[in-house]
N, C-alpha and C positions, 0 to 999 in steps of 0.2 A: 678759687676766686668766685665770689658770689655773682650770679647772673644779674645784669642790669640792662635796661633798654638803652639804645643809642640816644645821644643827645639831640639828634635832629629828627627823631621819631615824634609823631603827633599822637598823643593819647586819645583814644576813642572812648574807652571806658577804663576805669580803675578796677581793681579786683572786686567782683560782684558776688562771689560765692566762696565756699571753702576751697575749691580747687581752681578757681579762676584768678590768675595773678595779674590780669590786665590785657588789654588789646590796644595795639598801636598801628598807625599808618606810616609807612616808610616813604622817603622821597621818591623812590623808584616804583611806587604803586603796589607795594605788597602790604598785606595785613598780617601782623605778627600777634599771635595769641600765646600767652604764657599759661601753662598748666602746672598746678602745684599738687603734690601728693595728697591723696584723700582716700576715698573708699577703694578697697583693693579687690572686692569680689567682682569678677569680670562680667557677670550677667546682671549686676545691680544697676538700677537706672542712673546712679550717680558715680559709676565707675570712672575714676579720675582720668584714665588714659584713653577713654573711648574716642574722643575727638582726634587724638593723634592716630589711633588705629584706623579710623575712617579715612583720614587724610592720606596716610602713607599707603593704605591699600588701594586707593583710587576707586573704591567700590561704587561710589555714587557720582563720579564725575561724568558718566555718560548715561545715567538712568533717564527714563522718560517721565514727564510730568514735573517732577522736582529733582534737582541735581545739586551737587555741591560745587564750590569754586575749585579751580585748578590748584592742586598742592604743588608748591615749589620745593619745600624741604621740611623735614621733621628732625629735630636735634634733641638728644637727651643729655642731661648732665646730672650731677648728684643732687641738685636742688629741684629738678622738675623736667618738663618737656616744653620745647618751643616749636610751634607750628606756624609755618610761613605759607600763606596762600595768596593767590591773585585777588586784588581788590575787586569788589562787586559794585557796579554803579547802581544806585537805588532807583527804582521806578515805582509808580503808583499802580496798585492793583485793586480792582473791585473784589469784594468778598467772594462773588460767584466764580471769578477767575481762579482764585486760590482753591476753592472747593473742587472745581474741575481738575486742577493740577494734582491735588492730593489723591483724587480718585484715580487718575492715570498712574500716579506713583505706586499705588497699591498693586498694579499689574506686574511690576518688576518682580522677578523671581531670583532668589539667592539660595545658595547653600550656606545657612547661617554659620558664621564664625563663633568661636566660643565667647567673644567679647560683645556679641549682640546683646542688647537689653532684651529681656524676656518677660519680666513680671513687674512692669513699671508701677501700676496702681497697687499691686500687692505690697511692693516695697514701700510705697508712700503710706499705705495704710498702717504698715508695721511701725513706721515712724510716728504717725498720728497717735497710735495706741500707747506710745510711751508718754504722751502728754494727756491733755484733757479730752482729745478726740472731738468728733463733730457734735457730740451730745451737748457741748457747751452752748450751742446756738439755741437750744430749746428754751432757755431762759433769757434770751437776748431781746430786750424790749423794743429795739429798733426794727425788729422783724415783724411782719404780720403773723397773726396766729396760725394761719394755714402753712406758712413757710416754716415756722418753728416746729409744727407737727410733722411735716414731711421730712425735715432734717433729722428728727428723732427716729422716724421709721427707717430712714436710710442707714443710720448708725446701727440700729437694732438688727437690721437684715444685711449688714455689710458683707458677711461671708457668702451669703446666698448670691448677692449681686456680683461678687468677684468670681464665683463659680460660674455664674451665667455668662459673664464676659469670656471666660476660658472655653466655654462650649461653642462660642461663635467661631465662624471661620477666621483663621489667623492669616495675617499678611504682613508685609514689610511696612514699617512706619518710620516717619521722621522722628516722632516722639515729642516734639515741642513746636508744633505747627502753629505758631502765632504769626500775625502779620509782621511783627518786628524781626522775625527770622526769615520770612519769605520775601526777599527784598529785590532780587534782580531778575533779569530776563535774558535768556539765551535761546533765540529762535522761538519755538513754541513751548519752551520749558521755563519754569520758575527756578531761579537760583537761590538756594537757601544756605544759611549759616547756622552755627551752633547745633552740631549734630551729636551732642553729648548723650542723648537718650535714644539714638538710632537703634532699631532692632526689629523685633517681631511683636505684634499686638493684635487685638481683635479688630475685625473689620469695623470701620467707622471711628476708630480711635482718633486719627488725625482730624477727621471731620468734627469730632466732639470738641477739640481744642479750638477750632474756628468758631463753633457755636458760642464758646465762652468769650472769645477775644474779638469778635466783630459784632456789629449791630444787626446783621442780617438774621432773619428767622431760620429756624431749623428746616422748615419745609423748602424754602428758597435754596439754602445750601445743599440740602439733600438732593434736590433735583439736578443741580449742577454737578455734584459728585457722581451721581448715577450716569449722567451724560459723559463725564470724563472717563469713567470706568467701564463704559459700554454695558452697564447693568450686569456686570459679571457676577455680582453677588445679589441675593434677593433683597429688595428694597426694605422689607421689614427687618432683616438682619442688620443691614447698615444703619437703619434708624435706631434700632435698639442699642447697638454698639455706641453710636454717637450720643444718644440720650444718657445712657449710663456713664459714659466717660465724662460728658459735660457736667452732669449732675454731681457726680462724685468729686470732680475737680473743683467746681465752683463752691460747693459746700465745704470741702476741706480747706480751701484757701480763705474762705470767710471765717472759719473757726480759727485758723492760724492767725489771721489778721487781728483778732481780738486780743492776742497776747503781745502785740507789737506797739511800740510808742507811736509809730506812724502807720496806721492800719491801711491807708490807701482806700481804694474804692471797691474792695472785695464784697463788703456787705451790700452796697448799692447794686453791684453786679448780680449778686444772689437774688435780690429782689426783682431785678429785670428779667431773670431766668426762672421766675417762680413756676411757670407752666412746664418748663422742662424738668425741674426738680419734682413737681407734682406727678408728671408722667412716669418718671423713674420710680417714685414711691408707690404710686398706684399699682403698677404692674409687679412690684415686689411683694404685694400682699398675697 
């Protein structure tokens, strides 16, 4: 029998990706997420079962800084996996609060499981290389000449940038640290959802995602991150990890958006972060 949501569940989102079959809120206060089969490589950023692995293991339910909601149950069937978790009451956070929280989160230490994501940006690059890549931005007339030039430099030196990220200190990362996923509060901790990219990444990775997804400057966010992490990692290493992650992410998303019928604001966001992209390109020379 094919899996179906209950009639009295309220849809929060319909399927938003290859492996996301939808999210619902139940009358008794649970959030139900349906996972559909997709990428099978367990360390790939898009491994389809990772959110179920995170939930059933309980590995992030008591972490400091950022933690996951309480898992109620995980059920598998021939068509996919259903994850039931406690609903999270949303609260408003300032960007600096989130930066401090992800800084604290990086202090958690784990013995990585085989299903931890390990090469998020490498995997995304491999996907981009199957298409036009970031170099498509070089001829984009909506972009200032300097931004077009820097996008071209990043694309030409993409392997060097990835190797540089690999040489930075590695830490635990949420993997998709946008404000839309950092939504609740539990004491001094931020409660996050959507752990599909959870794993290990370079220091500053989660901070880079906040640089892309908030209006705060990198200097303000970096100061909060260092405060949260008790300056455990050298400031210059954290900044470099955040700059490279943010630049690679915003450039890749802008390039992808040009192939879409509804491109969103990715090109405008790239223009807003022109100095971050310039810093990444300048140090890559």
